[in-house]
C-alpha positions, 0 to 999 in steps of 0.5 A, a space after each residue: 900336747 901332740 896327739 896327732 899320732 892318733 890319726 896315723 894309728 887310726 888310718 893304719 888300723 882302720 875299721 869300718 866303724 871304730 868305737 872308743 870308750 873312755 871316762 868323762 873328760 879324757 880328751 874324746 871330744 878334742 880328738 874328734 875335733 882333731 880328726 874333723 880338721 884333718 880329714 875335712 875337705 872344702 875350699 882351698 882357703 879352708 884346706 890351707 888353714 886346716 893344714 897349718 894346724 898340723 905343721 910340725 906335729 907328729 902326723 906331718 912326718 907321715 907325708 904319704 898319709 897326709 897327701 892321701 887323707 888330709 883335707 880330702 874327705 867330706 866329714 859329718 861331725 856331731 855330738 849327741 851330748 845334747 840329745 836329751 830331754 825329760 821325755 822322748 819327744 823333747 829328746 827327739 827334738 834335740 836330736 833333730 836340732 843336732 843333725 839339722 844344724 850339721 846339715 846347715 853347716 853344709 849349706 853349699 849342698 842347696 846350690 850344688 850343681 852335682 845334685 838333682 832337684 829331687 836330691 836338693 829337696 831331700 836336703 831341704 827336708 833336713 834343714 826345714 825350720 817351722 814357725 817355732 824355730 824348730 827343725 821339722 824333719 819327720 820321724 822317717 827323715 830323722 831316722 835316715 838323716 845321717 845316711 841322706 846327708 852322707 849320700 848327698 855329700 858323696 854326690 857333691 864331692 865324688 868321695 865317700 864320707 867320714 862320720 864322727 859321732 861323739 858321746 854316742 851313749 848320752 841319749 841312752 843314759 838320759 832316756 834310761 834315767 827319765 823313763 823312755 829308754 825303749 823308745 830311744 833305743 829303737 830310734 838310735 838303732 834305726 839311725 845307726 843301722 841306716 848310717 853304718 850298716 846300709 850306707 855305701 856312701 860311708 868311708 869309715 866312722 869313729 864314735 866315742 862314749 863312756 860305755 860299751 853298749 852292744 846288747 841293745 843291738 844298736 850295732 847289730 850286723 855291722 861288719 868290720 866293727 872294732 871297739 877300743 876300751 880302757 883295757 886295750 893296749 892300742 891307742 892307750 896314749 892318745 886319750 889323757 896325758 902320759 907322765 912324760 907329757 905332764 912333766 913337759 907341761 909343768 916344766 913349760 909353765 914353770 910349775 915343775 915343783 907341783 909335779 908330786 901334787 899333780 901326780 897324787 891327785 890326778 894320775 893313777 889311771 891304767 889304760 892298757 899298760 900305761 899310766 894316764 893322768 886325767 887331762 881335764 884336771 891337769 889343764 885346769 890346775 895349771 891354769 888356776 896356778 898360773 893366774 893365782 886362783 888356787 895354791 893347792 890341788 882342786 876337784 875338777 873332774 867331780 864337777 863334770 858329772 852328777 856322781 849319781 853312779 856312786 850314790 846308786 851304788 851305795 844305796 844297793 850295797 850289801 854289807 860285804 860290798 861296803 866292806 869292799 868299798 872300805 878296803 878300796 878307800 884304805 888304799 887296797 884293791 879288790 878283784 872283780 869280773 868286769 863286764 864291758 858289754 853292759 846294757 842300761 837295763 843291766 845296771 840295776 839288775 844286780 849290784 855286781 854290775 855297778 863295779 863295771 860301771 864304776 870302772 868304765 866311767 873312771 871312778 875305779 881303774 885297773 891295778 897292775 895284776 890281772 887274774 886271767 884264769 878267773 877273768 877277774 880285774 884288780 880294781 883300785 881308786 885311781 887318785 886322791 881326787 876320786 878318793 875325795 868323791 867317794 868320801 863326800 858321797 858316802 857322807 851324803 848317803 849317810 846323812 840321808 840314811 840318818 834322816 830317814 829315821 826321825 825318831 831314832 835321830 831325836 832319841 840320840 840327840 835327846 840323850 845329849 840333853 839328858 847326859 845319858 852316856 849309855 844311850 849316846 854310846 849305843 846310838 853312835 855305835 849304831 850309826 857307825 856300823 852303817 858306814 865304812 870307816 874310810 879314815 882308818 888308815 893312810 891318813 893322819 890321826 887328826 884327819 881320822 878324828 875329823 871324819 867322826 867329827 863330821 858325822 856328829 855335825 851331820 846328825 846335829 844339823 837336823 836339830 833346828 833349835 840347837 845352836 851348833 858350833 864347830 871348832 869355836 873359840 872358847 876358853 884357852 882353845 877351840 872345842 871340837 863341838 859346842 852346842 847351846 840349847 837356849 830354851 832349856 839353858 843347856 850347854 854341851 861341849 864335845 871333844 873327839 879323839 881317835 883311839 889308837 889300837 882301840 885304847 878307848 879309856 886312854 883316849 876318853 881321859 885325854 879328851 876330858 882333860 883337854 876340856 877341863 884344862 882349856 876351859 871350853 865351857 867358858 863361852 857357853 857360861 858367858 852366853 847364859 847356859 846354866 847346865 853344862 854337859 862335857 863329853 869325851 868321845 873316843 872312836 876307833 873304826 866302827 866303835 866308840 866310847 863316851 864319858 861325861 864329867 
């Protein structure tokens, strides 16, 4: 995929500081690496090798730009992804290490004839390592480190510095979740202020991150500062893959037959006015298909984050919010006011802010319609992979909610032992009201039944003395759920049906007939269960009916 047009666009629209915000795994780091290799000066051999990387690519057609910029500038390139810790001191130590290692990469400054003895000592303060193996730069040096390094590089090369900072917001995110947010904000504020606001040695800077964070005053007072978010038209094609690029990749690897699956699972993001695929997903799926690891689309993006955002969102969701989640998961859209200039302090101040976080981090994307009169953005779930994430997190959240009330849980399960269909029905209805009916449309009937099946299994999993089997072979088929309570010699058979159009009686009758006709209790009897209870359970949205026989 040739994304070198990004370099041309950046140079033609260059600001003093340029911030690009995109979700995780959309090529931010790779683009920053590309900028580093394009701009960085050094030895003739290094410049020649770097130039080879761009031969035949789109940027090579821009001869004037290449002559003026390729291999002509000192570059400081760091990622703040690792600048985290359980406390502020740990995080600060990691930040020292990140900047110190970048300074060591530029070790030629130690012998530079262009630097004075005092300037070389300033460099030594950046790379000095103590007996523990950690960088020893003082807090004062740390706060000025990026500015110091850029001043020394300008003095050595006689050329101002390009600064690349990837994942700038990760230290803020971690500090917010670990309780040292104010201290980290103050440090980053001074570090960036020195690097970008009062630094005559800076040519320009590029930063990337997920969130657009302004109100903490991290970038206060910067002139010629531009921010490009997922709602901006400019640069829309340079982060992620376009449809044409995905078709090209699949064709190249002989996987053109997988196009529709890839589109269903990994497409759906709207950046500016362009549909974009998650590149991390497409690349991984193509790789796994080629080596035979998989045959069907997998969840790749989900493994790159903790999904704490959705979990936090669900814990704060009101009844109306849960209904909006249900609409999203049924393929509909909602309209919300998106705030792209949130601070981390804003995240928990009101539940509405979480819609903005879900949007900026890629769990939701913008639809085709924009209500500019009211400043509202149409939100949708982008694709099947993210749909799966929502479903899993909702199920996990529901399981956790169920476990909070042990008495209610035990009463519900005991009703199955006592053949109390009224208590079972009332209890299951109460549980169903707590969650969204995410399987009610756009999926096959058997998948809807599987959803309710999963809820019951989650509840029964808390009963340690029960032997619960799902889809176990018995009689002439496979029962949905079978349970053996050995100390009481009780066996339970449960068959679930989805009641189309709320036809509960019909669905219950069908379930009971299936239990009897296929002799599902056979295995339980063979295992010595003397009392057998058979339940037919019909479900529709947040309601159910239970019969026994």
